[in-house]
Each structure stands twice: as structure tokens, then as C-alpha cells.
SESESE-78588 format. One record per atom (N, C-alpha, C, O): residue in one letter; atom name; x, y, z. Coordinates in nm, 3 decimals. Last residue first. Layout:
N
PT   code   site        xx        yy        zz
PT      a     CA         X         Y         Z
...
! end
This chain:
103
PT   code   site        xx        yy        zz
PT      h      N    29.332     2.444    27.006
PT      h     CA    29.446     2.502    27.081
PT      h      C    29.408     2.636    27.135
PT      h      O    29.490     2.701    27.201
PT      r      N    29.156     2.143    26.981
PT      r     CA    29.152     2.290    26.974
PT      r      C    29.262     2.345    27.062
PT      r      O    29.284     2.300    27.174
PT      a      N    29.220     1.851    26.794
PT      a     CA    29.228     1.925    26.922
PT      a      C    29.223     2.074    26.895
PT      a      O    29.281     2.124    26.798
PT      t      N    29.237     1.706    26.564
PT      t     CA    29.110     1.772    26.592
PT      t      C    29.109     1.852    26.722
PT      t      O    29.009     1.914    26.755
PT      m      N    29.492     1.602    26.563
PT      m     CA    29.450     1.682    26.448
PT      m      C    29.320     1.758    26.476
PT      m      O    29.296     1.864    26.417
PT      v      N    29.498     1.453    26.798
PT      v     CA    29.586     1.570    26.784
PT      v      C    29.536     1.662    26.673
PT      v      O    29.537     1.784    26.688
PT      q      N    29.310     1.253    26.733
PT      q     CA    29.289     1.339    26.850
PT      q      C    29.374     1.466    26.841
PT      q      O    29.327     1.575    26.874
PT      r      N    29.430     1.133    26.509
PT      r     CA    29.300     1.198    26.496
PT      r      C    29.276     1.295    26.612
PT      r      O    29.226     1.406    26.592
PT      v      N    29.653     1.016    26.629
PT      v     CA    29.671     1.125    26.532
PT      v      C    29.541     1.203    26.517
PT      v      O    29.542     1.326    26.513
PT      a      N    29.525     0.823    26.789
PT      a     CA    29.614     0.924    26.850
PT      a      C    29.633     1.043    26.757
PT      a      O    29.628     1.158    26.801
PT      e      N    29.394     0.668    26.597
PT      e     CA    29.314     0.744    26.693
PT      e      C    29.398     0.853    26.759
PT      e      O    29.349     0.964    26.782
PT      s      N    29.565     0.731    26.285
PT      s     CA    29.533     0.646    26.400
PT      s      C    29.444     0.729    26.492
PT      s      O    29.423     0.848    26.468
PT      p      N    29.464     0.829    25.951
PT      p     CA    29.512     0.855    26.087
PT      p      C    29.481     0.742    26.184
PT      p      O    29.384     0.668    26.168
PT      v      N    29.564     0.854    25.644
PT      v     CA    29.493     0.751    25.720
PT      v      C    29.542     0.763    25.864
PT      v      O    29.650     0.713    25.897
PT      v      N    29.536     1.094    25.396
PT      v     CA    29.591     1.064    25.528
PT      v      C    29.502     0.961    25.596
PT      v      O    29.380     0.977    25.603
PT      r      N    29.625     1.167    25.076
PT      r     CA    29.527     1.090    25.154
PT      r      C    29.595     1.053    25.285
PT      r      O    29.700     0.988    25.286
PT      l      N    29.672     1.431    24.857
PT      l     CA    29.723     1.363    24.977
PT      l      C    29.607     1.294    25.046
PT      l      O    29.503     1.355    25.071
PT      a      N    29.735     1.469    24.504
PT      a     CA    29.647     1.472    24.621
PT      a      C    29.713     1.397    24.736
PT      a      O    29.797     1.310    24.715
PT      v      N    29.974     1.662    24.332
PT      v     CA    29.933     1.530    24.378
PT      v      C    29.842     1.547    24.499
PT      v      O    29.869     1.630    24.586
PT      g      N    30.126     1.877    24.237
PT      g     CA    29.997     1.847    24.177
PT      g      C    29.944     1.708    24.211
PT      g      O    29.878     1.645    24.129
PT      r      N    30.349     1.948    24.371
PT      r     CA    30.367     1.851    24.264
PT      r      C    30.236     1.811    24.197
PT      r      O    30.233     1.723    24.112
PT      d      N    30.266     2.120    24.570
PT      d     CA    30.370     2.167    24.478
PT      d      C    30.385     2.075    24.357
PT      d      O    30.428     2.120    24.250
PT      t      N    30.097     1.943    24.707
PT      t     CA    30.040     2.055    24.632
PT      t      C    30.140     2.107    24.530
PT      t      O    30.103     2.136    24.416
PT      c      N    30.288     1.778    24.833
PT      c     CA    30.196     1.723    24.733
PT      c      C    30.136     1.833    24.646
PT      c      O    30.125     1.818    24.525
PT      v      N    30.408     1.961    25.007
PT      v     CA    30.489     1.892    24.907
PT      v      C    30.400     1.837    24.795
PT      v      O    30.433     1.848    24.677
PT      s      N    30.182     2.031    25.163
PT      s     CA    30.256     2.132    25.087
PT      s      C    30.338     2.069    24.975
PT      s      O    30.337     2.117    24.861
PT      q      N    30.116     1.787    25.281
PT      q     CA    30.019     1.855    25.196
PT      q      C    30.088     1.958    25.107
PT      q      O    30.055     1.971    24.989
PT      a      N    30.347     1.738    25.431
PT      a     CA    30.312     1.647    25.322
PT      a      C    30.213     1.713    25.227
PT      a      O    30.225     1.697    25.105
PT      h      N    30.322     1.953    25.614
PT      h     CA    30.439     1.943    25.526
PT      h      C    30.406     1.853    25.405
PT      h      O    30.435     1.889    25.291
PT      r      N    30.081     1.884    25.742
PT      r     CA    30.091     2.011    25.667
PT      r      C    30.209     2.008    25.570
PT      r      O    30.197     2.055    25.457
PT      v      N    30.165     1.644    25.860
PT      v     CA    30.058     1.641    25.760
PT      v      C    30.060     1.770    25.677
PT      v      O    30.044     1.765    25.555
PT      a      N    30.358     1.743    26.035
PT      a     CA    30.396     1.646    25.932
PT      a      C    30.291     1.641    25.822
PT      a      O    30.325     1.633    25.703
PT      a      N    30.205     1.904    26.203
PT      a     CA    30.309     1.966    26.121
PT      a      C    30.350     1.873    26.008
PT      a      O    30.375     1.918    25.896
PT      s      N    30.051     1.708    26.327
PT      s     CA    29.986     1.810    26.245
PT      s      C    30.086     1.876    26.152
PT      s      O    30.057     1.901    26.035
PT      a      N    30.257     1.577    26.462
PT      a     CA    30.177     1.504    26.364
PT      a      C    30.105     1.601    26.271
PT      a      O    30.099     1.579    26.150
PT      a      N    30.346     1.760    26.646
PT      a     CA    30.431     1.733    26.530
PT      a      C    30.356     1.654    26.423
PT      a      O    30.389     1.664    26.305
PT      h      N    30.183     1.756    26.866
PT      h     CA    30.152     1.853    26.760
PT      h      C    30.237     1.833    26.635
PT      h      O    30.202     1.883    26.528
PT      d      N    30.236     1.403    26.909
PT      d     CA    30.205     1.534    26.963
PT      d      C    30.175     1.626    26.845
PT      d      O    30.144     1.578    26.736
PT      c      N    30.167     1.051    26.958
PT      c     CA    30.211     1.167    26.880
PT      c      C    30.179     1.295    26.957
PT      c      O    30.105     1.294    27.056
PT      a      N    30.164     0.698    26.935
PT      a     CA    30.171     0.818    27.018
PT      a      C    30.220     0.933    26.931
PT      a      O    30.302     0.915    26.842
PT      s      N    30.129     0.511    26.736
PT      s     CA    30.075     0.482    26.870
PT      s      C    30.075     0.603    26.962
PT      s      O    29.995     0.610    27.055
PT      v      N    30.044     0.475    26.413
PT      v     CA    30.115     0.567    26.502
PT      v      C    30.050     0.552    26.639
PT      v      O    29.931     0.577    26.656
PT      t      N    29.908     0.329    26.229
PT      t     CA    29.977     0.255    26.334
PT      t      C    30.069     0.345    26.416
PT      t      O    30.162     0.297    26.481
PT      s      N    29.805     0.509    26.046
PT      s     CA    29.711     0.428    26.124
PT      s      C    29.777     0.347    26.235
PT      s      O    29.708     0.300    26.326
PT      l      N    29.915     0.675    25.868
PT      l     CA    29.954     0.697    26.008
PT      l      C    29.870     0.611    26.101
PT      l      O    29.864     0.636    26.221
PT      d      N    30.002     0.686    25.553
PT      d     CA    29.934     0.594    25.645
PT      d      C    29.992     0.610    25.785
PT      d      O    30.102     0.565    25.815
PT      l      N    29.950     0.878    25.305
PT      l     CA    30.031     0.889    25.426
PT      l      C    29.958     0.809    25.533
PT      l      O    29.863     0.858    25.594
PT      t      N    29.946     0.836    24.966
PT      t     CA    29.882     0.793    25.090
PT      t      C    29.984     0.802    25.203
PT      t      O    30.091     0.742    25.196
PT      l      N    29.915     1.052    24.703
PT      l     CA    30.012     0.998    24.799
PT      l      C    29.935     0.961    24.925
PT      l      O    29.866     1.045    24.983
PT      v      N    29.779     1.024    24.385
PT      v     CA    29.750     1.039    24.528
PT      v      C    29.864     0.977    24.608
PT      v      O    29.904     0.864    24.582
PT      d      N    29.887     0.990    24.138
PT      d     CA    29.785     1.094    24.153
PT      d      C    29.758     1.125    24.299
PT      d      O    29.721     1.237    24.334
PT      i      N    30.177     0.903    23.976
PT      i     CA    30.110     0.901    24.106
PT      i      C    30.014     1.020    24.114
PT      i      O    30.054     1.135    24.099
PT      e      N    30.331     0.915    23.753
PT      e     CA    30.203     0.844    23.742
PT      e      C    30.128     0.837    23.874
PT      e      O    30.024     0.770    23.882
PT      s      N    30.564     1.043    23.826
PT      s     CA    30.476     1.109    23.730
PT      s      C    30.340     1.041    23.718
PT      s      O    30.243     1.105    23.677
PT      t      N    30.766     0.975    23.989
PT      t     CA    30.633     0.976    24.048
PT      t      C    30.531     1.038    23.954
PT      t      O    30.423     1.080    23.996
PT      d      N    31.059     0.819    23.997
PT      d     CA    30.966     0.874    23.899
PT      d      C    30.825     0.862    23.957
PT      d      O    30.772     0.752    23.971
PT      r      N    31.250     0.918    24.286
PT      r     CA    31.187     0.819    24.199
PT      r      C    31.098     0.891    24.100
PT      r      O    31.065     1.008    24.117
PT      q      N    31.342     1.112    24.460
PT      q     CA    31.428     0.997    24.434
PT      q      C    31.366     0.890    24.345
PT      q      O    31.422     0.781    24.331
PT      e      N    31.157     1.313    24.508
PT      e     CA    31.284     1.349    24.447
PT      e      C    31.367     1.229    24.404
PT      e      O    31.455     1.243    24.319
PT      f      N    30.935     1.207    24.636
PT      f     CA    30.918     1.267    24.504
PT      f      C    31.050     1.293    24.433
PT      f      O    31.055     1.296    24.310
PT      f      N    31.049     1.108    24.870
PT      f     CA    30.958     1.023    24.794
PT      f      C    30.944     1.075    24.650
PT      f      O    30.941     0.997    24.555
PT      d      N    31.180     1.320    24.990
PT      d     CA    31.259     1.225    24.911
PT      d      C    31.171     1.135    24.825
PT      d      O    31.214     1.091    24.718
PT      t      N    30.960     1.434    25.128
PT      t     CA    31.029     1.509    25.022
PT      t      C    31.107     1.415    24.931
PT      t      O    31.100     1.428    24.809
PT      v      N    30.904     1.221    25.305
PT      v     CA    30.801     1.272    25.213
PT      v      C    30.867     1.347    25.097
PT      v      O    30.832     1.325    24.981
PT      t      N    31.148     1.201    25.442
PT      t     CA    31.098     1.088    25.364
PT      t      C    30.993     1.133    25.263
PT      t      O    30.993     1.087    25.149
PT      r      N    31.158     1.446    25.576
PT      r     CA    31.260     1.413    25.474
PT      r      C    31.213     1.300    25.384
PT      r      O    31.235     1.303    25.263
PT      n      N    30.938     1.406    25.749
PT      n     CA    30.937     1.514    25.651
PT      n      C    31.040     1.491    25.540
PT      n      O    31.010     1.514    25.422
PT      l      N    31.031     1.190    25.904
PT      l     CA    30.914     1.174    25.818
PT      l      C    30.910     1.283    25.711
PT      l      O    30.882     1.255    25.594
PT      e      N    31.247     1.314    26.032
PT      e     CA    31.270     1.195    25.951
PT      e      C    31.153     1.173    25.855
PT      e      O    31.174     1.140    25.738
PT      g      N    31.114     1.515    26.175
PT      g     CA    31.211     1.550    26.070
PT      g      C    31.238     1.434    25.977
PT      g      O    31.252     1.453    25.856
PT      v      N    30.968     1.379    26.372
PT      v     CA    30.898     1.439    26.258
PT      v      C    30.993     1.477    26.144
PT      v      O    30.953     1.471    26.028
PT      t      N    31.099     1.287    26.598
PT      t     CA    31.093     1.199    26.482
PT      t      C    31.032     1.263    26.358
PT      t      O    31.043     1.208    26.248
PT      v      N    31.087     1.489    26.791
PT      v     CA    31.214     1.420    26.768
PT      v      C    31.213     1.344    26.636
PT      v      O    31.315     1.338    26.568
PT      a      N    30.822     1.566    26.803
PT      a     CA    30.921     1.665    26.760
PT      a      C    31.056     1.600    26.729
PT      a      O    31.133     1.653    26.648
PT      d      N    30.669     1.255    26.693
PT      d     CA    30.678     1.373    26.778
PT      d      C    30.787     1.466    26.726
PT      d      O    30.838     1.445    26.616
PT      l      N    30.531     0.960    26.673
PT      l     CA    30.554     1.073    26.585
PT      l      C    30.550     1.199    26.670
PT      l      O    30.444     1.243    26.714
PT      t      N    30.608     0.628    26.735
PT      t     CA    30.587     0.760    26.794
PT      t      C    30.624     0.869    26.695
PT      t      O    30.734     0.870    26.640
PT      g      N    30.472     0.375    26.523
PT      g     CA    30.544     0.415    26.643
PT      g      C    30.508     0.554    26.690
PT      g      O    30.391     0.594    26.685
PT      t      N    30.491     0.389    26.170
PT      t     CA    30.456     0.312    26.289
PT      t      C    30.536     0.365    26.407
PT      t      O    30.654     0.396    26.393
PT      v      N    30.378     0.490    25.856
PT      v     CA    30.452     0.527    25.976
PT      v      C    30.399     0.445    26.093
PT      v      O    30.278     0.434    26.113
PT      s      N    30.412     0.468    25.505
PT      s     CA    30.349     0.419    25.628
PT      s      C    30.439     0.449    25.746
PT      s      O    30.561     0.435    25.738
PT      i      N    30.351     0.618    25.197
PT      i     CA    30.440     0.611    25.311
PT      i      C    30.360     0.566    25.433
PT      i      O    30.253     0.620    25.460
PT      g      N    30.266     0.501    24.865
PT      g     CA    30.282     0.597    24.972
PT      g      C    30.379     0.561    25.081
PT      g      O    30.474     0.485    25.062
PT      s      N    30.254     0.362    24.618
PT      s     CA    30.133     0.412    24.682
PT      s      C    30.156     0.511    24.795
PT      s      O    30.071     0.597    24.818
PT      r      N    30.494     0.290    24.500
PT      r     CA    30.375     0.298    24.416
PT      r      C    30.258     0.365    24.486
PT      r      O    30.171     0.420    24.419
PT      g      N    30.693     0.277    24.690
PT      g     CA    30.707     0.370    24.580
PT      g      C    30.586     0.384    24.491
PT      g      O    30.576     0.480    24.415
PT      d      N    30.650     0.274    25.014
PT      d     CA    30.606     0.193    24.901
PT      d      C    30.601     0.290    24.783
PT      d      O    30.513     0.376    24.777
PT      v      N    30.843     0.299    25.295
PT      v     CA    30.805     0.366    25.170
PT      v      C    30.769     0.262    25.066
PT      v      O    30.849     0.174    25.033
PT      f      N    30.805     0.321    25.640
PT      f     CA    30.814     0.231    25.526
PT      f      C    30.764     0.305    25.402
PT      f      O    30.657     0.366    25.404
PT      i      N    30.947     0.402    25.941
PT      i     CA    30.885     0.458    25.822
PT      i      C    30.912     0.363    25.706
PT      i      O    31.026     0.328    25.678
PT      t      N    30.911     0.394    26.284
PT      t     CA    30.952     0.318    26.167
PT      t      C    30.875     0.373    26.049
PT      t      O    30.753     0.390    26.055
PT      v      N    31.026     0.545    26.583
PT      v     CA    30.938     0.548    26.467
PT      v      C    30.998     0.463    26.356
PT      v      O    31.119     0.460    26.336
PT      p      N    31.211     0.555    26.777
PT      p     CA    31.076     0.519    26.819
PT      p      C    30.976     0.522    26.704
PT      p      O    30.856     0.505    26.725
PT      s      N    31.519     0.403    26.682
PT      s     CA    31.424     0.511    26.666
PT      s      C    31.286     0.465    26.712
PT      s      O    31.248     0.351    26.691
PT      s      N    31.724     0.251    26.929
PT      s     CA    31.652     0.246    26.803
PT      s      C    31.551     0.361    26.800
PT      s      O    31.505     0.408    26.904
PT      k      N    32.040     0.322    27.056
PT      k     CA    31.896     0.332    27.074
PT      k      C    31.830     0.326    26.938
PT      k      O    31.875     0.389    26.842
PT      e      N    32.308     0.096    27.079
PT      e     CA    32.244     0.205    27.009
PT      e      C    32.095     0.203    27.038
PT      e      O    32.033     0.097    27.044
PT      p      N    32.437     0.012    27.402
PT      p     CA    32.376    -0.026    27.275
PT      p      C    32.308     0.094    27.211
PT      p      O    32.258     0.183    27.280
PT      g      N    32.676     0.250    27.526
PT      g     CA    32.588     0.134    27.538
PT      g      C    32.534     0.097    27.402
PT      g      O    32.581     0.146    27.299
PT      t      N    33.002     0.353    27.572
PT      t     CA    32.881     0.362    27.491
PT      t      C    32.803     0.234    27.505
PT      t      O    32.858     0.124    27.497
PT      s      N    33.177     0.538    27.814
PT      s     CA    33.140     0.410    27.754
PT      s      C    33.014     0.431    27.673
PT      s      O    32.931     0.516    27.704
PT      t      N    33.459     0.737    27.875
PT      t     CA    33.317     0.724    27.844
PT      t      C    33.291     0.588    27.785
PT      t      O    33.375     0.531    27.714
PT      m      N    33.676     0.867    28.113
PT      m     CA    33.648     0.759    28.022
PT      m      C    33.498     0.751    28.000
PT      m      O    33.420     0.758    28.095
! end
């Protein structure tokens, strides 16, 4: 017999503002990066973005992250480049440390 406990909530919250961009709060890691990548892709596929010149990816409230943050930014940059849109990244200190770390 198996029992199920309360559902676990995602350690990341993603908010989409169709006019300006995407905000991420919480933990951005290998477990949650797929959700952010899908959100970035869907941002352009599910709405008219013809008047958007810059996508803001607000990571200023990401409290913890790993190398997946770099991968998420690269994915967003690729999607934006394909659509002729600039990418503006607002990093938290945690994201900044990962993005500038030498491997």
C-alpha cells in the first residue's frame, strides 16, 4: 500500500508579463531550468510579440542556482536571437556568481 502526502510545490516561481518579460523567484537548477526554458519559448509562441524589442529576464530574486542558470540565459539568448529581439538579464547575486565563475 502506498500513501501520498501533500504535493510538493516547485522551488521556482515564474511570472510572465506579456509586455516586458519573465521574472523568476526561488531556485534555478537542473530540476527547474526546463520550466524556465519552456516559458521563454512559449513567451514568443503564445502571444503577439511583434512590438517587443527587448525581453527582460528578471532573475533578481533567484535565491539559489547552479550552472543551469547559465544554460537558461544561453537558451533565452538563442530564442531572442532567432526572433531579432534583444535580451536583458537582471541577475541576483547568486546568478551573478554562477555566470562569472571560471570552470
